N, C-alpha and C positions, 0 to 999 in steps of 0.2 A: 510444479509450482511456478517456475519461471520459464517462459518460452519466448522464442524469437518471433517478432512480427515484422511487417514490411518496413516500419520506420524505427524500430527499436525493440522493446520487450513488452511482454504482458505478464503481470504477476497476479496469481490467485491470492486473494486476501480475505481473511475472516475478521470482521469488525465486532468489537464489544463497545457499544456506546455507553455513555454515562459512567465511565470508569473514574476512579479517583485521580489518575494522572494519564496523560497521553503518551504513547510511545509504542514501539515494536517490542513485543514480549516473547517472541519465539515462533515456533511452527506448530500447528495443530491440524491434523487431518489433511495434510498435503497443501496447506495454505499458510501464508504468513499471518500471524496473529497480531492484530493492532488494536490496542485499547485507546479509546477516545474519550476525553472529558466531555465533549459536546453531546447534547441530546440529538436523536434522529428527527429533528424538526426543522422545516424550512431549509434543508440542505446544509445545516450547520455541521453535522457529523461528516458529510462528504467533503466539505471545504477543509475541515481539520485533517481528514485523512490525506488529502492532497498535500497539505503542509508537512505532515509527518513523513510521508514517503519522500517528498522532495528534499527535506532536510537530511534524512537518513542516507539517501543515495547521492547527495551532493549535486543535485541538478536544480535548474530553475523551476519554479512553481508552474510556469506556463508549459513545461515539457511533460507534466503529469496530468493524466485525465482518467476518469472512470469510464470504461467502455462496456461494462456489463454489470448488472446487479445494482443499479443505482438506488433502488428502494429495498435492497436485501442486505443481510449481514454478510453474505458471500458475494464478493465483488471481484471484478477483473480490472486491474489498473494498468494502463499503458504508460510507459516511460519512453519518450522519444530520445534518440541519439545514444542509447546505451546498449552494450552487448550483454549476452546472457552470462558469460564468464565473469565479467566485472560486477554485475549485479549479484551473482552468487557469492562472490568474495565479500561484498558489502553486507549482504544478508546474514552470512555466517557469523558475523560479530554478535548477532542477536540470538543465535541458537544456543541452547544449553549444552 
């Protein structure tokens, strides 16, 4: 789910658009489950996903990018300047 990359980490994410509230709701199928209020139209859901991940991990929005699955519910999100262990600690807060 979280693996090292050249510049930081990559997180496997499963997105549920048009949810009632935005936020990380746990882990499902080996991916971080993120519910987004925004619809998957004109990049709105992707922009909101970047905001949710940046806020949850305490990094700047510019350090978060979607590197795979931009038009899919399964995405790969890169976070620059973060190590795997720190990300796992932060993500554990959202696991049941």
